[in-house]
Backbone bond lengths (Angstrom), bond angles and torsions (degrees), N, CA, C in turn:
res aa  C-N    CA-C-N  psi(-1)  N-CA   C-N-CA  omega(-1)  CA-C   N-CA-C  phi
1 M - - - 1.460 - - 1.528 114.25 -
2 E 1.275 117.18 133.86 1.433 120.09 -176.47 1.613 108.85 -112.55
3 L 1.215 111.33 123.11 1.550 115.19 176.47 1.425 103.70 -102.80
4 R 1.476 112.73 136.42 1.567 113.13 173.88 1.571 99.45 -140.27
5 K 1.302 106.77 163.08 1.495 117.79 168.93 1.539 115.35 -63.37
6 R 1.316 116.50 135.91 1.505 115.90 175.25 1.503 109.35 -74.13
7 S 1.185 124.45 138.21 1.402 131.75 162.60 1.517 118.86 -67.73
8 R 1.235 122.10 150.43 1.408 124.54 -178.06 1.586 107.32 -53.15
9 G 1.333 115.47 135.02 1.543 118.55 173.54 1.447 104.88 87.44
10 E 1.234 127.85 -3.06 1.505 128.28 -172.76 1.463 110.54 -97.91
11 G 1.360 119.78 12.39 1.452 124.35 -165.36 1.619 110.37 -57.94
12 T 1.371 111.33 157.28 1.527 114.66 -177.24 1.577 108.28 -82.98
13 A 1.343 119.07 -11.32 1.486 110.62 178.25 1.438 113.82 -64.69
14 Q 1.270 123.56 -14.26 1.518 126.05 -177.98 1.588 107.48 -69.99
15 Q 1.379 111.01 -31.29 1.415 110.91 -178.92 1.556 113.76 -96.24
16 G 1.527 114.97 13.54 1.324 114.99 177.69 1.510 115.69 89.92
17 H 1.389 120.76 1.25 1.319 125.47 178.69 1.536 114.08 -107.21
18 T 1.258 122.30 144.91 1.442 123.98 162.49 1.567 110.79 -78.17
19 P 1.277 116.37 164.21 1.500 118.54 167.16 1.547 109.93 -53.14
20 L 1.289 118.35 -38.77 1.543 118.04 -176.64 1.476 107.48 -66.32
21 H 1.411 122.06 -45.50 1.466 124.83 -178.06 1.615 105.37 -62.66
22 T 1.299 121.40 -40.60 1.431 125.18 -179.70 1.520 104.41 -59.09
23 F 1.309 114.19 -56.56 1.576 118.74 176.15 1.425 114.38 -45.07
24 L 1.337 118.52 -50.86 1.524 126.07 -178.81 1.442 108.50 -64.01
25 D 1.397 121.83 -39.89 1.387 122.08 174.32 1.577 113.59 -57.26
26 L 1.259 111.64 -46.16 1.549 116.79 176.19 1.546 112.21 -58.43
27 V 1.375 116.08 -41.79 1.423 115.91 -177.08 1.311 113.28 -66.95
28 E 1.430 125.74 -26.93 1.425 130.72 -178.80 1.536 110.20 -53.20
29 G 1.369 113.47 -32.70 1.461 122.63 -179.03 1.482 115.91 -89.18
30 C 1.343 115.18 11.35 1.495 118.04 177.48 1.481 112.19 -124.33
31 Q 1.274 117.72 149.37 1.360 124.79 -174.85 1.633 111.96 -86.89
32 H 1.276 108.63 -46.40 1.572 115.54 -175.44 1.600 106.88 -135.08
33 V 1.339 110.07 119.38 1.416 116.01 -178.95 1.541 111.68 -119.30
34 V 1.279 111.13 134.78 1.652 115.74 -179.83 1.519 104.92 -115.59
35 V 1.171 121.31 132.03 1.515 125.47 -168.76 1.612 103.75 -124.17
36 F 1.149 115.55 133.97 1.557 128.36 168.86 1.449 110.80 -107.35
37 T 1.237 115.02 114.67 1.660 116.94 172.89 1.491 110.21 -122.52
38 G 1.372 102.58 158.36 1.398 119.42 179.92 1.449 112.96 -136.38
39 A 1.431 114.94 -151.58 1.514 119.11 -178.72 1.496 115.34 -60.33
40 G 1.432 113.96 -29.55 1.434 110.65 -179.96 1.566 119.82 -57.60
41 I 1.256 116.82 -35.93 1.452 124.25 -177.28 1.604 109.49 -64.86
42 S 1.313 118.18 -35.55 1.443 121.38 -177.12 1.534 112.94 -101.09
43 A 1.347 117.85 -9.03 1.580 114.23 -170.93 1.487 114.24 -72.52
44 N 1.361 123.44 -12.90 1.478 125.46 167.43 1.455 108.65 -100.41
45 S 1.431 123.82 21.24 1.440 119.28 174.37 1.486 104.12 -105.43
46 G 1.430 120.45 -2.54 1.433 115.92 178.47 1.527 107.36 108.77
47 M 1.235 125.91 -2.58 1.347 132.89 -179.07 1.513 111.44 -85.13
48 S 1.363 113.29 132.32 1.474 115.56 171.98 1.596 113.32 -72.11
49 T 1.255 114.93 148.05 1.450 110.88 175.72 1.543 107.63 -102.51
50 F 1.352 113.98 168.09 1.423 112.76 -176.36 1.594 111.92 -74.19
51 T 1.228 112.66 -39.32 1.514 110.59 -166.53 1.487 114.68 -101.66
52 S 1.367 119.78 -4.05 1.554 123.48 -176.95 1.503 103.81 -72.54
53 R 1.345 110.07 162.12 1.598 120.65 171.99 1.519 106.31 -55.19
54 N 1.270 113.93 128.92 1.533 124.70 -179.23 1.550 111.12 62.72
55 G 1.310 110.27 27.26 1.540 116.11 177.73 1.570 103.93 -87.45
56 L 1.268 111.27 -170.37 1.462 129.38 -168.68 1.596 107.80 -59.29
57 Y 1.285 116.02 -43.41 1.488 116.82 -179.85 1.567 112.01 -69.21
58 D 1.318 114.56 -41.81 1.471 123.30 177.23 1.628 110.69 -60.60
59 R 1.402 108.82 -45.15 1.493 110.88 175.80 1.523 114.15 -64.60
60 A 1.281 115.71 -44.70 1.461 120.49 173.17 1.542 118.23 -56.84
61 R 1.396 113.97 -35.94 1.473 117.07 171.04 1.314 116.18 -61.58
62 E 1.397 121.05 -47.20 1.310 129.16 -177.94 1.592 115.53 -73.36
63 Q 1.265 117.16 -40.98 1.377 120.82 177.90 1.615 117.21 -68.71
64 F 1.362 109.30 -34.53 1.377 116.92 -175.04 1.666 114.21 -105.89
65 N 1.372 110.88 0.03 1.426 119.51 -174.08 1.485 114.47 44.88
66 V 1.436 116.45 50.42 1.422 122.25 170.04 1.571 109.09 -108.58
67 Q 1.296 110.29 161.89 1.491 115.68 -173.28 1.572 108.52 -82.65
68 D 1.329 113.61 -28.06 1.465 114.84 177.68 1.509 108.17 -129.19
69 G 1.310 115.76 119.71 1.496 123.33 -174.86 1.541 115.34 -68.82
70 M 1.373 108.37 -8.92 1.552 113.27 173.54 1.494 112.59 -70.14
71 K 1.458 109.64 -28.88 1.632 115.19 -179.43 1.535 110.21 -52.75
72 L 1.289 122.36 -31.40 1.454 127.73 179.37 1.438 105.86 -51.51
73 F 1.214 119.60 -33.60 1.587 124.69 -164.18 1.590 107.43 -102.87
74 T 1.264 117.77 15.66 1.426 122.18 172.81 1.578 112.78 -91.73
75 Y 1.225 118.96 141.69 1.467 119.00 -177.27 1.575 111.04 -64.12
76 S 1.334 117.30 -31.73 1.623 116.77 176.53 1.358 111.39 -66.80
77 F 1.329 119.17 -39.26 1.483 121.98 175.66 1.521 113.40 -65.16
78 F 1.203 112.32 -44.83 1.560 118.28 178.73 1.539 110.52 -63.15
79 K 1.273 116.57 -33.29 1.486 119.93 179.59 1.415 106.81 -74.53
80 Q 1.288 124.96 -45.59 1.511 120.72 176.87 1.445 119.05 -68.61
81 H 1.366 118.88 -29.02 1.505 119.61 -173.85 1.518 107.59 -127.49
82 R 1.326 116.51 44.31 1.472 119.67 -173.65 1.505 111.60 -49.37
83 A 1.302 121.74 -50.15 1.501 118.46 -171.09 1.550 109.63 -69.37
84 K 1.231 118.47 -33.16 1.574 121.08 -176.45 1.459 103.72 -73.44
85 V 1.330 120.69 -47.29 1.387 124.15 -177.26 1.672 111.44 -62.21
86 Q 1.339 116.46 -42.52 1.405 122.13 177.03 1.680 107.64 -66.02
87 A 1.235 115.20 -31.34 1.587 112.44 171.70 1.386 114.62 -70.57
88 F 1.353 118.32 -35.61 1.462 124.04 167.32 1.462 112.26 -59.53
89 F 1.234 123.92 -47.64 1.400 128.72 -179.06 1.526 111.92 -60.88
90 A 1.469 113.74 -35.18 1.358 119.75 -179.13 1.444 111.98 -69.92
91 Q 1.256 120.84 -32.27 1.522 126.84 166.03 1.595 114.60 -52.53
92 I 1.373 106.77 -48.78 1.456 114.01 -179.81 1.504 107.38 -65.95
93 Y 1.433 119.36 -39.92 1.468 124.51 -173.80 1.648 101.56 -65.07
94 S 1.223 119.26 -42.82 1.478 122.36 -179.13 1.428 113.68 -56.80
95 E 1.454 108.58 -52.43 1.534 117.91 171.29 1.455 113.43 -43.77
96 A 1.401 113.50 -51.47 1.581 121.61 -169.58 1.600 102.74 -66.36
97 Q 1.251 116.33 -48.51 1.516 122.31 -179.09 1.530 113.32 -53.31
98 S 1.368 114.84 -34.34 1.483 112.92 -177.32 1.560 111.81 -100.11
99 S 1.299 111.30 5.28 1.523 113.89 179.72 1.476 106.63 -79.93
100 Q 1.340 114.60 155.70 1.572 118.96 171.07 1.518 105.27 -114.57
101 A 1.446 109.96 148.32 1.509 113.53 174.13 1.451 114.13 -61.74
102 A 1.320 115.10 141.57 1.481 123.11 -172.35 1.569 105.91 -90.66
103 P 1.373 114.69 168.00 1.549 112.98 176.55 1.479 117.18 -57.61
104 G 1.316 114.14 -20.51 1.548 111.12 -178.46 1.554 107.40 -78.18
105 H 1.235 119.51 -35.83 1.422 127.30 176.78 1.637 106.92 -54.48
106 H 1.365 107.58 -52.87 1.544 110.67 178.45 1.499 112.70 -63.16
107 A 1.297 118.44 -36.20 1.614 117.77 174.24 1.502 112.25 -60.02
108 L 1.417 111.76 -36.04 1.505 111.83 176.91 1.526 115.32 -64.77
109 A 1.461 108.03 -32.82 1.470 114.44 -176.04 1.564 107.57 -69.64
110 R 1.381 112.28 -41.04 1.506 123.75 -179.14 1.625 104.94 -60.48
111 M 1.257 118.56 -45.83 1.376 120.95 -177.81 1.491 113.57 -58.86
112 L 1.463 109.20 -39.14 1.479 114.01 -179.70 1.628 110.01 -66.79
113 E 1.341 112.84 -44.69 1.460 118.75 172.61 1.497 111.55 -54.76
114 M 1.328 121.35 -37.13 1.465 119.09 178.00 1.539 115.08 -75.77
115 G 1.340 111.13 -7.13 1.423 110.72 177.68 1.603 111.66 86.59
116 R 1.280 114.17 10.34 1.568 118.21 -172.43 1.512 109.89 -97.05
117 L 1.316 116.06 -32.30 1.385 119.47 -168.46 1.548 109.23 -77.56
118 Q 1.407 114.01 115.92 1.451 116.44 -171.83 1.591 104.97 -93.54
119 R 1.454 115.10 -39.90 1.392 118.14 -176.37 1.573 108.74 -162.90
120 Q 1.298 120.47 141.93 1.376 128.70 169.55 1.402 112.78 -113.38
121 Y 1.335 123.41 121.47 1.402 132.84 178.29 1.513 109.07 -103.71
122 T 1.406 121.60 108.44 1.503 121.24 -178.93 1.375 113.15 -118.59
123 L 1.292 113.46 144.75 1.563 121.24 169.63 1.391 112.29 -94.03
124 N 1.301 116.63 -3.83 1.506 119.44 176.70 1.617 116.92 -79.57
125 I 1.231 112.97 140.91 1.515 116.29 176.87 1.505 114.56 -104.06
126 D 1.319 119.80 14.49 1.419 118.29 -172.00 1.593 113.50 -85.15
127 G 1.417 118.94 -12.65 1.448 121.82 174.94 1.521 106.64 78.32
128 L 1.165 123.89 6.13 1.481 123.41 179.82 1.644 117.22 -56.72
129 S 1.404 108.29 -31.91 1.490 114.72 173.92 1.640 113.64 -60.57
130 E 1.269 108.79 -34.18 1.576 113.22 174.05 1.474 112.48 -74.24
131 V 1.222 121.67 -26.12 1.473 127.47 -179.91 1.510 106.44 -60.74
132 V 1.322 117.18 -43.39 1.423 121.28 -174.25 1.538 112.48 -88.03
133 G 1.255 115.31 2.10 1.513 121.34 178.33 1.457 121.30 100.10
134 L 1.371 119.05 5.37 1.484 116.40 165.54 1.456 115.69 -73.19
135 S 1.297 119.89 143.51 1.424 126.01 -176.70 1.494 109.04 -89.01
136 T 1.234 123.08 148.41 1.475 128.89 -175.46 1.613 102.77 -92.87
137 W 1.221 114.35 124.64 1.544 125.58 164.61 1.587 113.55 -61.25
138 H 1.328 112.67 130.01 1.296 120.34 172.36 1.658 108.64 -141.23
139 P 1.288 121.01 134.83 1.558 121.50 -162.74 1.600 104.33 -69.85
140 Q 1.486 124.00 -21.35 1.450 118.31 172.69 1.477 111.82 -112.87
141 A 1.386 121.69 -41.34 1.373 122.52 -171.16 1.552 117.57 -85.76
142 N 1.410 111.33 -17.45 1.453 115.59 178.06 1.542 113.82 -157.36
143 P 1.304 116.87 62.44 1.448 116.48 -177.49 1.492 116.67 -62.07
144 A 1.334 118.57 -17.31 1.418 120.92 176.11 1.547 115.88 -90.46
145 G 1.270 117.08 1.90 1.407 123.49 -178.78 1.544 113.72 -53.97
146 S 1.382 113.54 146.12 1.478 112.08 -176.94 1.461 117.96 -79.82
147 T 1.490 113.33 -31.98 1.465 118.65 -172.42 1.485 109.35 -104.55
148 V 1.308 118.90 131.88 1.487 123.87 170.42 1.533 100.77 -104.30
149 E 1.431 110.57 117.11 1.473 120.96 176.25 1.597 105.57 -87.47
150 L 1.259 122.50 96.23 1.457 124.40 -178.75 1.450 113.06 -61.70
151 H 1.288 123.80 -32.26 1.375 129.15 -171.33 1.603 111.31 -113.76
152 G 1.303 113.93 6.10 1.524 123.41 -175.31 1.395 117.67 80.34
153 N 1.317 118.29 -159.26 1.432 125.25 -171.14 1.431 117.16 -144.08
154 I 1.428 120.86 113.31 1.322 123.66 -179.37 1.584 117.62 -53.31
155 R 1.313 110.40 -28.21 1.496 117.80 -174.04 1.510 113.46 -72.61
156 S 1.441 119.83 -7.58 1.346 119.58 -178.72 1.627 109.32 -139.10
157 S 1.292 110.06 163.51 1.471 109.96 -177.87 1.581 104.82 -135.75
158 A 1.415 114.40 163.89 1.377 117.05 -177.03 1.532 109.46 -133.79
159 A 1.269 108.74 141.93 1.621 113.04 179.82 1.618 100.98 -82.76
160 P 1.240 116.74 127.97 1.492 121.19 176.03 1.513 113.65 -43.73
161 L 1.253 117.07 129.11 1.497 122.63 173.50 1.476 113.45 66.11
162 V 1.356 122.42 0.49 1.342 121.76 -177.67 1.565 111.95 -101.63
163 L 1.383 117.54 -33.02 1.415 123.11 -179.86 1.530 111.77 74.64
164 R 1.283 120.75 19.55 1.479 122.69 173.41 1.440 103.79 -88.12
165 R 1.379 115.65 148.57 1.468 125.53 171.73 1.470 114.08 -113.20
166 G 1.302 115.61 147.23 1.429 119.96 -179.36 1.584 110.42 -162.14
167 C 1.172 121.85 -155.44 1.411 124.01 -168.05 1.512 109.64 -93.15
168 A 1.327 123.21 164.08 1.458 129.49 175.46 1.537 112.04 -104.28
169 S 1.212 115.00 10.18 1.600 120.28 -177.80 1.525 105.51 -69.83
170 K 1.298 109.76 166.19 1.514 121.32 176.41 1.494 112.61 -63.89
171 S 1.285 116.22 -20.34 1.475 123.96 -174.71 1.677 108.78 -75.83
172 C 1.359 116.46 -21.81 1.406 121.90 -179.18 1.572 111.26 -64.74
173 S 1.180 121.12 148.03 1.478 125.44 179.33 1.470 109.23 -58.89
174 S 1.455 114.96 143.07 1.328 118.06 178.51 1.482 121.46 -63.43
175 S 1.361 114.89 -12.73 1.338 122.32 -178.15 1.562 107.96 -84.10
176 R 1.229 119.79 -6.49 1.512 123.29 179.72 1.617 100.75 -92.67
177 Q 1.397 106.71 151.34 1.507 114.65 173.85 1.587 110.00 -131.23
178 P 1.251 119.49 159.04 1.459 121.50 -174.59 1.500 107.14 -62.20
179 A 1.304 119.98 151.05 1.368 131.85 -175.21 1.478 102.35 -83.22
180 L 1.234 124.12 63.90 1.439 132.75 -177.05 1.496 112.08 -122.50
181 S 1.313 115.90 147.27 1.498 116.78 174.02 1.615 103.49 -70.03
182 I 1.313 109.29 128.41 1.541 109.94 174.82 1.541 103.82 -117.65
183 F 1.237 114.74 138.20 1.570 123.59 -179.49 1.521 107.01 -80.42
184 V 1.370 114.43 134.32 1.389 124.11 174.88 1.491 109.72 -100.52
185 R 1.256 117.06 171.81 1.499 127.07 -169.43 1.541 110.14 -54.72
186 S 1.417 117.77 -37.43 1.490 114.28 -174.04 1.477 110.62 -82.28
187 G 1.309 122.02 3.52 1.460 122.05 173.71 1.490 104.95 96.79
188 S 1.319 126.75 -16.83 1.399 125.44 170.07 1.438 112.67 -66.03
189 C 1.322 109.40 170.43 1.558 107.97 179.05 1.563 105.80 -137.26
190 W 1.255 116.63 153.27 1.472 119.88 173.68 1.449 108.64 -102.52
191 P 1.349 120.26 122.79 1.437 120.75 173.86 1.567 112.33 -59.43
192 A 1.162 114.79 155.63 1.578 121.45 -174.75 1.462 112.28 -60.43
193 W 1.414 118.93 -31.03 1.418 121.14 178.16 1.526 115.17 -79.01
194 A 1.314 115.41 -8.48 1.423 121.92 170.91 1.424 129.03 -86.16
195 V 1.476 107.67 -11.17 1.449 120.27 179.68 1.546 111.56 -82.20
């Protein structure tokens, strides 16, 4: 199978297919598909992206008066400003709860139904892959899960060092933290499943 970039004016809509349908047609000829997703799959779902204008980093910069919005996602900042950071994460959680899965998420679910999706690796924290029925990979709890959430999931929280999962709402205990990857001083990062 040869994939090539379409030239201008060669769109699939002329044949009655959307790019998503064309993609699914390609997938039918494959046995094992690995998909990498990022902000693009969730942007039209109502989720803010991290790096777009007025995105999460811009909002963090403004709300916390920091030079770099990424600082909010460091463990040291979280530790010093736990209540404020949890309130910010609660805003992201609310946004995720009100977001709807996009056509790309439904295409992933269809690929899983077809038996073609081997694994999805996502940078997104919105949990929208779970909404359409993809299970989340976890090294101990679900090694067969279809989705690896590289930066965690705002819809769940983890008790440090206990590996229990729960909700990210305000009703959760203050000792719990979002199941997101939080960057430590050395620049390395702990995946959510490791906290």
